C-alpha positions in Angstrom: -48.4 -25.8 -34.3 -47.6 -29.2 -35.5 -44.5 -30.7 -34.7 -41.4 -29.9 -36.5 -39.2 -32.1 -34.3 -38.0 -35.6 -35.2 -37.7 -38.3 -32.0 -35.8 -42.0 -33.1 -36.6 -44.9 -30.7 -34.7 -48.1 -31.8 -34.8 -50.4 -29.7 -34.5 -54.5 -30.6 -36.4 -55.8 -27.3 -35.8 -59.6 -27.6 -39.6 -60.4 -27.6 -42.9 -58.6 -26.7 -44.6 -61.4 -25.4 -45.8 -60.6 -21.8 -47.9 -57.6 -21.0 -44.4 -56.2 -18.9 -42.6 -56.0 -21.8 -45.4 -54.3 -23.9 -45.8 -52.4 -20.4 -42.3 -51.4 -20.1 -42.0 -50.6 -23.8 -45.0 -48.3 -23.7 -43.4 -46.5 -20.3 -39.9 -46.0 -23.0 -41.9 -44.5 -26.0 -44.2 -42.2 -23.2 -41.2 -40.5 -21.6 -39.1 -40.0 -24.0 -41.8 -38.2 -26.7 -41.0 -41.0 -29.6 -42.1 -40.0 -32.4 -41.1 -42.8 -34.9 -40.2 -46.0 -32.8 -38.9 -48.9 -34.5 -39.0 -52.2 -32.2 -36.7 -54.6 -33.1 -37.4 -59.0 -32.3 -40.9 -58.8 -31.3 -40.6 -62.3 -31.6 -45.0 -61.8 -31.8 -46.8 -64.3 -34.2 -48.9 -61.6 -34.8 -48.4 -58.2 -34.3 -52.0 -56.4 -35.2 -53.0 -52.3 -33.9 -53.8 -53.4 -30.5 -50.8 -55.5 -29.3 -48.8 -52.1 -31.6 -51.6 -49.7 -29.2 -50.3 -51.9 -26.6 -46.8 -51.2 -27.0 -46.3 -47.5 -28.2 -49.9 -46.0 -27.5 -52.7 -44.7 -29.4 -50.3 -42.0 -31.6 -48.5 -44.1 -32.8 -51.0 -47.2 -33.9 -52.4 -45.8 -36.6 -48.8 -45.2 -38.9 -46.7 -48.3 -38.5 -45.3 -51.2 -40.5 -45.1 -54.7 -39.3 -41.5 -57.2 -41.3 -43.9 -60.0 -39.5 -41.8 -63.2 -36.9 -39.8 -66.5 -38.7 -40.3 -69.4 -37.2 -38.7 -67.5 -34.2 -36.5 -65.0 -34.8 -36.6 -61.5 -35.9 -39.6 -59.1 -36.7 -39.6 -55.9 -36.7 -41.8 -52.8 -35.8 -41.9 -49.9 -37.3 -45.0 -46.8 -36.5 -44.8 -43.0 -36.4 -47.2 -40.5 -34.9 -50.1 -38.8 -35.7 -47.6 -36.3 -37.5 -46.0 -38.8 -40.3 -47.0 -40.6 -42.7 -45.8 -43.6 -43.7 -46.2 -44.7 -47.4 -43.7 -47.7 -50.3 -43.3 -49.8 -47.9 -41.1 -52.5 -48.6 -40.4 -56.0 -46.4 -37.9 -57.9 -48.2 -36.5 -60.7 -45.2 -34.4 -59.0 -42.5 -35.6 -54.8 -43.0 -37.7 -52.5 -44.2 -37.8 -50.1 -46.1 -40.1 -47.7 -45.7 -40.3 -43.1 -47.2 -41.2 -41.1 -44.5 -43.4 -37.9 -43.9 -43.5 -34.6 -42.1 -47.1 -33.6 -42.7 -46.4 -30.2 -41.3 -43.7 -29.1 -43.8 -44.3 -32.5 -46.4 -40.4 -33.4 -45.9 -39.8 -36.3 -46.8 -36.7 -39.0 -46.0 -36.5 -43.3 -46.4 -36.0 -45.0 -43.2 -34.5 -48.4 -42.8 -34.8 -50.0 -40.1 -32.8 -53.5 -39.8 -32.7 -56.5 -38.2 -30.0 -59.8 -39.1 -30.4 -63.4 -36.6 -26.8 -63.5 -35.5 -26.1 -67.8 -36.4 -24.5 -70.1 -33.8 -21.6 -69.9 -36.6 -20.9 -66.1 -36.4 -17.9 -65.5 -35.2 -15.9 -62.2 -34.0 -12.5 -62.8 -34.0 -10.1 -59.5 -32.5 -6.8 -59.2 -33.5 
């Protein structure tokens, strides 16, 4: 029976440069049964299929999109498991937008994953 439930995991990981952080993400993905994973601020210069597999697991490594890092900031990973398909991927300065299709029902929707770095001069004032 094809999966019809969607479990979304969204996390600002603040860097995936070390194996311990990748293992922690992998464990959370497995423990939550996430079917769609959005990771912001991976800070990786290169995010290939091997790193995606290590980080989110084999079932999410066949369909993913990456917004590359700019200098040392940002980068987004959007991955879906085999019950979904990514298409119409649009990369902008701080976001990935894509169409997700649920294979079991052919239901489609769009998702946008955003990462906007905070500038030092941004201040929040509470009155």
